[in-house]
C-alpha positions, 0 to 999 in steps of 0.5 A, a space after each residue: 500500499 503506497 501512501 503518497 503525501 496527498 493521501 496522508 494529508 487526506 487521511 489526516 483531514 478525515 481524522 481531524 474532522 472526526 475528532 472535531 465532531 466528537 468534541 462537539 458531540 461530547 460538549 453537547 451531550 455529556 458536558 452541557 455547561 462547557 458546550 461552548 468551549 468544546 464547540 469552539 475547539 471542534 470548529 477549530 479542528 474543522 477549519 484545520 481539516 478544511 485547510 488540509 483538504 484545500 492543500 491536498 492537491 498542491 503539496 
């Protein structure tokens, strides 16, 4: 299985989007008092994953 740079960046973006979703869900479902902090951190993970996805073809 050959992984080039673009596939690694794509997998990284997918994992970061999953972590961002998990953070948002943990904040909303388990810790509603701290939901805003968890949501901001999750949105941060989404933006970094979006930037990785945008750079995927240019690396």
